[in-house]
N, C-alpha and C positions, 0 to 999 in steps of 0.2 A: 492743158488735157491735168499738169498737174495739180494742181485745185480741182478741176473736174473730178478726179477720183479722190482726194477725199472727201469731195463734200458726199461723194455716192457713198464711203465708209463710213461719213458722219449719220448719215441717214439710214445703214444699218445698223447702225449699231445704236440709234436712237429706237427700232421698229424691235433690238432683239430687247436690250436692254430699258428700256422707257415704257412701252404699254406692254411688255411681258415678266413687269418686275411687279413685286412686292413684297413691301417694307413691314419688315415686325420689331414689335415692338415688346422688352424683354426684359425684367429683372437681369443684373449680371451675373448674381451667381444665381438662379435659380436653378430646379433639374429641370426643366426646359428644355435648360443649354447645354443639356446631355444630347436628345435627339437634332436640336437645331446644329452642331458639332457635326454630329453620323452623318444629316443627309447633305451642308456642305465638303464634307470629307471625301465623300462618294458620290459629289456633284447630280445628286437626287435632280435636284432642282433642274439642273442645267437636258437632264437627260428628258425632265416631262414640260420642256419646252417654258423655260422661264427662270429667270434670279429670282432668287431669296437675297435680299439684305437685311443685317442681323444692328438690329437700333437697341439698345446699351443704354436702359433708362435706371433710375434709383431707388424709383416706389408703385408702388402701384397705380395711386395717385398719379404718377405722373404718368404710366398709362395709361389710365382713362383721359385725363386731358391730351395728350400724343393721339387719341384713336380719335376722338370729340374735335379737333381739331383737324384731322384731315394729315396729321405730322406720320401715323403710319397705320396701314392699311388693317393688323391685326393683332392681335394681344391675346394674352390666353386670361381668362376670367372665369369666373360662374356664371348659369341661367337665370341666380333671381336678381341681379345685377340686370341680365336685357329684359329678364320680362318685366323689371321695376319702368327702366326707361320706356319701354313700349307703354306700358300703362301711362305715363306720359308723352306719347305723341314720338319718340322718337323709335326707328326701329335699326335694331342690329340684329344678326342670327346669332345662332349655339352651332358649334359641330365638339361634340364632346375628343377632351384630347389623352385621357385619363382615370377612371379609376381610383384610382390609389388615395386612401384618405384616413386620417387620422381615426386614432381610437382612446380607448381608456386603459393607460398602462400603470401596473402596481410596480409595486418590488416583492420579487419570488420571497424572498426571509418576513414577509409582512405577512400577514397570519389572515389578507385579502380573498377571498375568493368568490364573494359572491358581493352583488353590487350592496344585498343589505347589509354588510361589514362593512361599505363606506360610513356609517352611522358617523357620525361626530369625529371625522376623520377631516382633514383639508384638499380638498381637490382642487391641484393646479389647472386653468382651462387658459392656452395660451387664445385663442380665437375670442378671448375676451367675452359679453355678457349675451352678444348674439352669436355664438361661436354655432357654426353648424349642426357638427355631431355632440354634443352639450344637450340640444332639443332632441335628436336622434339617444340618445342615452336617456333622456328624461319620459317621450316617448316610452320605450320599452320597458324601461322601470311603473310606468303605468299599466302596459300592457300583460306584466308578467308578473309583477309583485304588490301591484296594487298603491306603488307609494312614490311621489315624486322627488327626485334625489334632490332639488333645490330644496330639502326639506327636513333631510335628513345628514347632509353635507354642509361643510364653512368653503361656499366656493372660491378660487385666489387666481387673479384675474391678471396676468404678468404676459409678457411676452414670450414667444415661443425661446429661443435662446434662455431666457432665464428657468422657463419652466421645465427645460431641457438640462442645465445645470444645478439645478432643485433636485430632482429626480438621478441625476450624476453622484449628489454626493449623498444622498439621501438626506436629506432635512426637509423631503416631502415623498408620501409614502403610494402619491396618486396624481392620476395627471390625465389629461385629455390633450392631448399636442398633433402637430401637421404629420405625417406619415413620413417622412424623412427622419425627423429627431429622434422616432420611435423607433427605427430602423437603426441608427445608429448607434442606440441603447440596450439593445440585444444581449449584445456579449457584452453586457454590462449589468446582469444580472434584475435586467426590467423584462419583463414580462408582460401580454396582453391579460388583461381581465376577464373580456368578455373580446371574441371576435369579432370586426364592424359586418363580418358577413353573416353573423349568426344573431345579428341584431336586429342585418334586412330582412331573413325569415323569417324573424319572428314577429316582425312588421308588415309580412306579406308582400317584398317587396323583392325584385331581382337580383343577384348579385352583380351583374353587372351596372352598376349603379355611376353616373361619372356627375359629380357637383362643378369640373374645372373643365374647360373647351377654346377652343379656337373663336373668337370672341371678334365679328367683322361687320362694318354698314352692310345694311340689307341690300339700298342702293346701287353703292358699289360692288357687292356682290352682284345682281340680278343681272349688271352692264359688261359683268367679266368672271360668268359662270365659269368658262374652260379654265382658265385663273385659278381661280378656287379650288374646284376641284383637282387642278393638276397638282398644287400646295397639297391638298387635301390626301392625294395620291404617294406624294412624296411623303408626306409623316407617316404613313403607312406603312409604306416600305421602310424608308427607318426606321421605323419598332420592329418590323419582321427581321431588322442585321439583328437587333440589339435585345434579342428574344434568342438566336440561334447564334450568336458566332465570340466566341471567346475574345477575342482576337481584337475584338472591336471596344469589348472595353477594358482591356489593357490597356488599349491607344489610349483613351477617355477618364481613366482613372488618376491622368494627375491636374484634369477641372475638378474633380467630384469632391476635394477636400477631405479624405478619410485620414484616420491618423494608425490606424493598420490594416492587416487584412482581414481578420475579424469584418471591419463596422463597414468594407469595400463590400465584399458576401453578401452581406445586409442590406449593404443600398441597392447591389442590382436585383438581389430578390426582391424586397421592394417595389424594386421599377416593373421589374414584371409581371406581379401579380397583375397592377395596375394598368394593364395592357386591356384593350377594350376589344373583346373579339365580334361582338356585335352591335348594332343600332339601329333599330326596326319601332315600329309599335306598340310592343308592350314592354320595351322601355320606357317611351312616352308617357305611358299609363305608369307606368311608377314615379316617373317627375313627379304629376296630378297626385297620386299618395301621398310622394314626401311635405310639394307646395300645402294641400290641407293640413299635414302634422306640421310646418313648419310656422303656419298664420299660426294653428290653434295653438302653439306652445310661445312663439315671439311676439305674435299680432304688427298689426300695420310698422311696427317703426322696426319690423324685422326683411317684412316682405317688401312695402312701401306700397305703392296705393290701387294695388290693381285688389280684387279680388277671389283672382281665379289664374291661372297659369295658361299665356295663350302657347296655341303648340304652334303657333306661325312662328315662334324664333327657331324652330330649331330646323338648321340647314336640310335639303336634303340629297345625300349622297351615299349612292348603295354599292358604295365597291368592299365592305367592310363582308 
């Protein structure tokens, strides 16, 4: 009787935490951990009928390897990678995670008030030669001023922390960096030259434009629709908490690696600005426009083998 009870308990455990479990691979210090901490702390996974297991990985490449090797079920990645995989015969799905993105920032004491004022200046670019924001600003410059930024600036490609430090110590006047690095600089005399929303508007794009999102293998997702949608629902609920509960922000402050109250407030506000309110066909139409711009600016070296963006990569979940 004792062993039978143990067997029943084991089978129950497998049913609860085996078939209804989800493994997510994340960078140990990425901003996505803020949301996942809220999700786990408030037991939003269990509330929605699944158990989320968080796997810390060392690099973006490690995330991709883990996903393709079925060691994790979901990661955060961009839709360009998903589309490239699709063109290579590998089917993954994408659902937006955040619209927070980098922009072009300058020192407030500089005399840089327009893209044209960047002529002859060094411009730090954290994402490398094929940085998406760099390409969007080049498209913006062509559209508004009939100039290509690459022809008037001296690009300085470096890792995000290096660009951040050079802006912080004033050894660099202008930079394109990831959103959280820019947010941390807000209290240190650094300002956006142009808000990314204004770039989107100039290019005829919706402001709720997301480059990064939850990425998962399509066959797995189609076989586990309820599980994937339960995760997306829990993700949405986590964002709702972070958008409204100041006590929750105070609770996770210790994992945000902030050095001051000003940094804390800037990061908090930057995250909230990145929360997506809608995802529909209009957003996908904007993705199509962006893909064409990125293909024009970066070519096949950037967008991969496909000549077009395949709409089938976007996961349909209509709870937003």
